[in-house]
C-alpha positions, 0 to 999 in steps of 0.5 A: 485750874478752877475748871478741874476743881469745879468738874469734881465739885459739880459731880457726886464722887466715889472717893478712892484714896491712895497710900503713899507707895501708890502715889510714888508709883504713879509719879515715878518718884520716891517718898522724899520727892513727894514730901519736898513737892508738898512743902513747895506747894507742888503736890497736895498734902495727904488726908489723915485718916487715923494713923494713915496719910492717904491721897484722894485719887482725883487729886493725884490724877489732876496734878499728874494731868497738869504735869503731862500738859507742861503746867509750870510750877506757878500753875501747879501751886494754883492747882494744888491750892484749889484742890486743897481748898475744895476739900473743905468747901460746902457741897453745892445743892443740886 
């Protein structure tokens, strides 16, 4: 899981944020399932920007890719924890 987070941390990103309905469309699930998975640690929580709850697109992509490869719940929890921790990690000097 660290390799996914490291790949994003190592390269400059142009952050794109997704709204809840866009996340739900990408997942093929609804709002209730999204928040259930957040509570279970299987989906990253949103980033609050003012009143908006937004998801970084690279986090959505990483979790969806993990689901596609058949990651189990423990692997997803580890990935989500790494992604959330990377939000506040200091940027590495180039």
